[in-house]
N, C-alpha and C positions, 0 to 999 in steps of 0.2 A: 462644440461637438458633444453629443450625448452618448454615453456607453451604458448599456444594460448588462447586468451580471446575475445569473441564477445563483443565489446564495442558499438555496433550500438545503442542499446536502451539507454545506459548511456549517449550518446552524443545528445539526443533529447533536443530541447530547452524547450518544455513544458512537464514536467515529472509528472507521477503519480506513484503509488506504485512500480511497477516492474522496471520502469526506475530509480527511486531513489535507489532501492535495488542495481541494477547494478552499479550505480555511486558510492555509498558509499563503497561497497565491493572492487571495483577497487582502490578507493582512499586509503583504509586501507591496501590493498595488497601492495601498494607502500612502506609502512612502514615496512612490515614484510617478504616479499619474499627476500631470500638471494641474494646478488649481483652476486653470481655464477650461478644463474638461468637466462636464457634469456626469456624475456616476450615480446610477440607481441600482440598488441591491434588491432583487426580488426574492421574497420568501413566503412560505405558507403559514408561518408563525412568527411572532415578534423575535427580533434578533436578541441573542443573549451574550453575556460576557464581553470579552474584548471585541468581538465581531460587531457589537452594537455601538462601539466608540467610533464615530465617523468624522472625517475631515469636513471642513465647511462646504466644500463643493460636492459632497456625497449626501445621499438620502436613502432611507429605507422605505420600501413599499411592500406592505403586507397584503398578499392576494388571498383573501379568504375563499376557501373551497370546501364546504361542508361534506361532500362525498368522500373527501380525502384521496381516493385513488385517481390516477390520471391527471393530477394537478398540472403537470408540465404541459400535456397535450391540450387541455381545455382552458384552465384559468390563465396560465402563463401565455398561451397562444392569443387569447382575447386581449390581454394587456399589451402584447407586442404589436397587435394589429391596430388597436385604438390609440396607443401612445408609442409610436414607433421610434426607437432609438436609432442613431446613425449606425451603430454596430452593437451586436450583443454577443456575449461570451458565455458559453455553457461549459463549465469545468467538469461535468460528469456525464459524458457520453451521449445524452439524448436531447435533441433539439425538439421544440414543439412542432407538431405536425402541420398546424395551420399557419404558422408564421412564415413571413418572407423577409428579405432584407439581407444585410451583410452579417453573416453569422460565423463565429469562430468556435469550434467545438473541440474538446479534449477527449479523444478516444484512447483510453489507457491500454487496451488490448482487445483482441477478438478471440479470447480463450474458448468461447463457446463454439467456435469453428474448429479450432485446433484440438480441443479436448472436450468434445460434445458430451461425453458420458458424465461429466461433472455438473451438467445442467439439466433441468427438466425440459420436456418437449415444449411446454408453454414458454419457459424462459428463453430457450434458443430461438423460438419463433419471434418473440418480441424483440430481442436484441438484434437478430438478423434483419428484421423489418426496419427498425429504427436506423440501423447503420446504412442499409441500402438507401433509405430515404434521404438521410443527411448527406450522403456522398454526392447527391445530385444538387443540393441546395446550398451547402456551406461554402464559404469562400476559402476557409483554411481549416485543415485538420491538424491539431497538435497531438503528438503521441510521445511516449516517454522512453522509447528505446528503439534501436535499429531493428531488433527482432519484431517489435510490434509494427513498425513501419512496413517491413517486408511482408508480414502477415496481412496487413490491410491491403497492400497492393495485390498480393496473391489471390485473396478471396473476393475483393471488391473492385479490382482493376482501376484503382484511383491513380491518377497521374502523380508521378514522384514530386513534381513541383507544387502540388497542392498540399503536401504533408511536410510538417516541420518536426524534427526530432528534438525535444527539449527534455533532458534528464530531470528527474525530480530529486528530492533530497530527504532530509530527516530533521527533526527538531533538535538543533544543537544546544539549546538552552536546557533541554530535558535529558538528552542522551549524551553523557560525558563521563569522564573518570570521576569516581566518587571515593573519598577517603574517610567517610564517616562510618566507622566500624560499628558504633552503637546503633545507628539508624539501620544499617545494613542487617545487623543481627536481628533487629526487631521485625524487619520485613520478612526475613527468612523464617523466623518463628511464626509469623502470622499465617504462613502457608504450609507450615510443617516441613520445611526444607532444611537439610543439613548438607554441609560440604563433605566430599566433592559431589557436584551434580552437573548434569547436562541439561540444557533447556532448549525449547523451541516455542515460537509464538506464531499462531495463525489460526484460521478456522480449522477445526478438527474434521477433516474431510479427505476423501480419496485423492482429489487433485493435488493436495498439499503433501501427499505421501506420509500422512501421520502414522499409518499402519506400518510403513517401512521403517520409520524411526523406532517404533516399538520393537519390531522384529530384530533390528540391528542392535538395539540396546540389550535385548534379551540374550544375544549371543556373545556379549562381552565376557572374557575369561574371568574378570574380577567383579564380584557382585557388591563391592563396597560403595558404589556410587548410586545416586538417585537420578531419575528422569522426570523433569518438570515440563508438562505440556500445557501451555497457556492458550486458552481460546474456547469459543463456543462450538458445539457440534454443528457440522455442516452436511452437505450432501455426500452420501456414501459413508456415513458414520458407522454403519454396521461392520465395515471392514476394520475400523478402529476397535470396535467392541470385541470382534472376534479375535483380533490380535492380543487385546488385553486379557481376554478370558483364557487364552492358551499360553500366555507368557509365563515362564518360570520365574520371571523377575517382577511380576505384577505388584508385589508388595512394596517395590521400590519405585513405583510410577505414581506420580501425583498429577491430578487433573483438577485445578482450582476453578476452571471455567474462565469467564471474562473477569479481568482484574483492573483496578484503577491504574491509569497510565503512569501516575507518579511513582508507583511501586516497581514498575518494570525495569528502569535503569539500575536500581539497587540489585535486582535479581541478575541482570546481565553482567554487572560488575563482579558479582560473586561466583557466577557460573564458570566451570572449567572449559566448556565449549558450547557454542550455539550451533544447532543442527537444523538445516533448512534445505533438505533434498527434494524440493517440490518438483512435480512432473511438468508444471507449466507456470511461468511467471512473465508478466509483461515488464516487470522491473524487479521489485523485491526490496522494499524499504527496510524490513527487519534486518537485512544483511548489513546495511549501513549503521543502523541503530546499535547492533551488537558490536561492530567494529569501533564505533565511537566510545563505547563503554569498556574497551580494552579486552573484549572477549574473543577468543579464537573461533573462527567460523568455518563450518563445513557446509558446502552448498552444492547444487547440481551443476554438472558440466553442460547443461542444455538450456535452451531458451535464453532469457535475458540475464540469468544469474551470473555467468562469466563476465558479461558486459559490466555488471555492477561491481562484482568482487575483484576484478583484475587479478593481480598476482598475490592478493592478500588473504586468500582462503584456500582450503583444500577442496578441490573440485572432484566430485564423485558421480558415477552413473547412478541416477536415482532408482533405476530398475535393479541394481546390484546390491543386495543387502550386505553381502560380505565386504564390499568396498566401504560402505558406510560404517560398519562395525570396525573395520581396520583403521579408518580415519579417526573415529572416536578414541579408540585404544591408543593410537599414536599420541594424540594430544594429552590424554590422561597420564601417559607414562614418559613422555619426552618433554621435559620442561623447557629445554632449549628451543624446540620447535614451537611450543606454545608461546614463548616469549617473542620469537621471530614473527609469528603470525599476528600477535598483538601489536607489535611496532609497525608492521606493514599496514595493518588495518587502520591504525591511527593516522598514518600518512594518507591512505587511500581516501578517507572521508573528507579530507581537505578539498577534494575536487568537487564536492557537492554542497550546495546551499540553496535555500529557498529564495534568497535574493537573486541568485543567478537564474533560477527557474522563472521567477516573475519578470525580471528584466528582459529575458529572451522572449517571453510570451508577449509582453507589452510591445516589443519591437515588431512582432508579427501582426499585432492588432493595428499598430500605427501605420503599417504599410498599406492597409486598406483605405 
């Protein structure tokens, strides 16, 4: 049997949620796919780092496409038509338009349907078209939460038995408790952060409610803490900029942009609270990452956030700034509560691992 996997997103140097999903699942597949199965990784550039270390029954196929854009729909389509695998797995939402055969695709969410204002008209059109197309041709859709499954059914009328819900995870080797005070202090100094501080990590955009975090922080009765917002500007950044400009606490707000991933666990270990009141999440990996670092979490009581957080976080209405402020203040002032949330979080993350995600995904592929 021959399995083809789109590794183009996993091979990107700067990864966010979807890219890390693809990377981790492929890495775990290397441990569990039998040696009798031939595996081909398709990419638009040579594989790098650990992704390039392949078992004997695996090979890399670089599909050169000078125009760069629409690589999936043109270059990968041609490859799948000319050298058709028995099954191909697309870990990042979009199957090639021209390909046929047994396809398994991971649709992480349909946020562009639920929260259209967070996307451009062009982006919504493309995502809607590709999702509509693949619902007709794929054999199995994998999604990451019950919320996402229900949204896919609601907007695309996909039969329930065609969708498998397989929760994703976090990098347990990277995100864990750290007791290295010297290195932690060095990382804090690198970004100009001092304790106590609250942090969040995401794209700085309207959908993530970054402006709501700023407004909530600005209403804290005590101005002794800092707010660290990690991430690049995204759609709707003007809301964030307006909130910053009008904030009486703007001198206490730090925006370092995108930072190296190896620094993030040190920051999470040192933070008093991790605030993630997103308007929409198909899952929410940063919730698990913060919990694994022993950081108390505040997140939304909507979409998939409660599914991920369980009873190990303070859940708030993302539309209610006062609730977010109150939750932050509670953690900053009530050490018993903070310690309880820390312990609950460390227990909660034990339910999630990339090995579990990959094993469940491979079972779905094997069924075909």
